[in-house]
C-alpha positions as CSV (number, residue, x, y, z in Angstrom):
1,X,46.8,-16.1,-15.2
2,X,45.2,-19.6,-14.9
3,X,43.8,-19.9,-11.6
4,X,43.5,-16.3,-10.9
5,X,39.7,-15.5,-11.3
6,X,39.6,-12.3,-9.5
7,X,37.0,-9.7,-10.8
8,X,37.6,-6.1,-10.5
9,X,34.4,-3.9,-10.6
10,X,34.8,-0.3,-11.9
11,X,32.8,2.1,-9.5
12,X,29.8,3.8,-11.1
13,X,29.7,1.4,-14.0
14,X,28.7,-2.1,-14.7
15,X,32.2,-2.8,-16.0
16,X,33.8,-6.0,-14.8
17,X,37.5,-6.6,-15.4
18,X,38.5,-10.2,-15.5
19,X,42.2,-11.2,-15.4
20,X,41.5,-15.0,-16.6
21,X,38.5,-17.1,-17.4
22,X,38.1,-20.7,-18.3
23,X,36.6,-21.5,-21.8
24,X,33.3,-22.1,-20.3
25,X,33.4,-18.9,-18.2
26,X,34.5,-16.8,-21.1
27,X,31.7,-18.0,-23.4
28,X,29.2,-17.1,-20.6
29,X,30.8,-13.8,-19.9
30,X,30.7,-12.8,-23.6
31,X,27.1,-14.0,-24.1
32,X,25.9,-12.0,-21.1
33,X,27.9,-8.7,-22.1
34,X,26.7,-5.8,-24.0
35,X,30.2,-4.9,-24.9
36,X,33.5,-6.8,-24.7
37,X,36.9,-5.1,-24.6
38,X,39.6,-7.5,-25.4
39,X,43.0,-8.0,-27.3
40,X,42.7,-8.8,-30.8
41,X,44.2,-12.4,-30.8
42,X,43.1,-15.0,-33.2
43,X,41.2,-17.1,-30.6
44,X,39.4,-14.1,-29.2
45,X,38.2,-12.9,-32.6
46,X,37.0,-16.4,-33.4
47,X,34.9,-16.4,-30.1
48,X,33.6,-13.2,-30.8
49,X,32.4,-14.0,-34.7
50,X,31.1,-17.4,-33.4
51,X,29.0,-15.6,-30.6
52,X,28.0,-12.8,-33.0
53,X,29.3,-10.0,-30.5
54,X,30.6,-6.6,-31.1
55,X,33.7,-5.6,-29.2
56,X,36.5,-3.1,-28.8
57,X,39.8,-4.6,-29.8
58,X,43.2,-3.3,-28.2
59,X,46.0,-4.8,-29.9
60,X,49.0,-5.8,-27.9
61,X,51.6,-3.3,-28.8
62,X,54.3,-4.9,-30.9
63,X,52.2,-7.9,-31.9
64,X,52.1,-7.3,-35.6
65,X,49.5,-9.9,-36.3
66,X,47.1,-8.4,-33.5
67,X,47.7,-4.9,-34.8
68,X,47.0,-5.8,-38.5
69,X,44.0,-7.9,-37.7
70,X,42.5,-5.3,-35.6
71,X,43.0,-2.7,-38.2
72,X,41.7,-4.8,-40.9
73,X,38.6,-5.7,-39.1
74,X,38.2,-2.0,-37.9
75,X,38.4,-0.8,-41.5
76,X,35.6,-3.4,-42.4
77,X,33.7,-1.8,-39.6
78,X,33.3,-5.3,-37.7
79,X,35.1,-4.1,-34.7
80,X,35.9,-0.8,-32.9
81,X,39.8,-0.7,-32.5
82,X,42.0,1.6,-30.2
83,X,45.7,1.6,-29.5
84,X,46.7,0.8,-26.0
85,X,48.5,4.0,-25.7
86,X,45.3,5.9,-26.6
87,X,43.0,3.8,-24.5
88,X,40.5,5.7,-22.1
89,X,37.5,3.6,-20.9
90,X,35.4,6.7,-20.9
91,X,36.3,7.8,-24.5
92,X,36.0,4.1,-25.6
93,X,32.5,3.8,-24.1
94,X,31.4,7.1,-25.8
95,X,33.0,6.4,-29.2
96,X,31.8,2.8,-29.3
97,X,28.2,4.0,-28.8
98,X,28.7,6.5,-31.8
99,X,30.1,3.8,-34.0
100,X,28.1,1.8,-36.5
101,X,29.5,-1.4,-36.5
102,X,28.3,-4.4,-38.5
103,X,28.1,-7.6,-36.6
104,X,30.3,-10.3,-38.4
105,X,27.8,-12.7,-39.9
106,X,30.0,-14.9,-42.1
107,X,31.4,-18.2,-41.4
108,X,34.4,-18.4,-39.1
109,X,36.4,-20.2,-41.9
110,X,36.5,-16.9,-43.8
111,X,38.3,-15.4,-40.8
112,X,40.7,-18.5,-40.7
113,X,41.6,-17.6,-44.3
114,X,42.5,-14.2,-43.4
115,X,44.5,-15.1,-40.5
116,X,46.4,-17.9,-42.3
117,X,47.4,-15.4,-44.9
118,X,48.7,-13.1,-42.5
119,X,52.3,-14.2,-42.3
120,X,52.6,-13.9,-46.2
121,X,50.9,-10.5,-46.3
122,X,53.3,-9.3,-43.4
123,X,56.3,-10.6,-45.0
124,X,55.4,-8.8,-48.4
125,X,55.2,-5.5,-46.2
126,X,58.5,-5.9,-44.8
């Protein structure tokens, strides 16, 4: 939540869990990180693409847009995706290291096109 900047360190790892970060803090954290584990929301995806970072995406259950976007980007090998109910930090770290992801290198506008077309695509599937 805004105003809550507590950091949880996971013993025996270099993993840090942030509840909330300002825009400046999140950009710094992403730039300093080897791996980001995050939700698959539009803004997060745009930040990751702009900063040329790999990530593990964990879509929020029931958020159709996040589930679709994470699945699509995972199929393209841009991000590693895991469902929340299947999430295990140990397994994610192992599987991420084994994956051969492509760092997205095309303009953020391409992602904007994908995301703006989501409502139409989702309505067609329903």
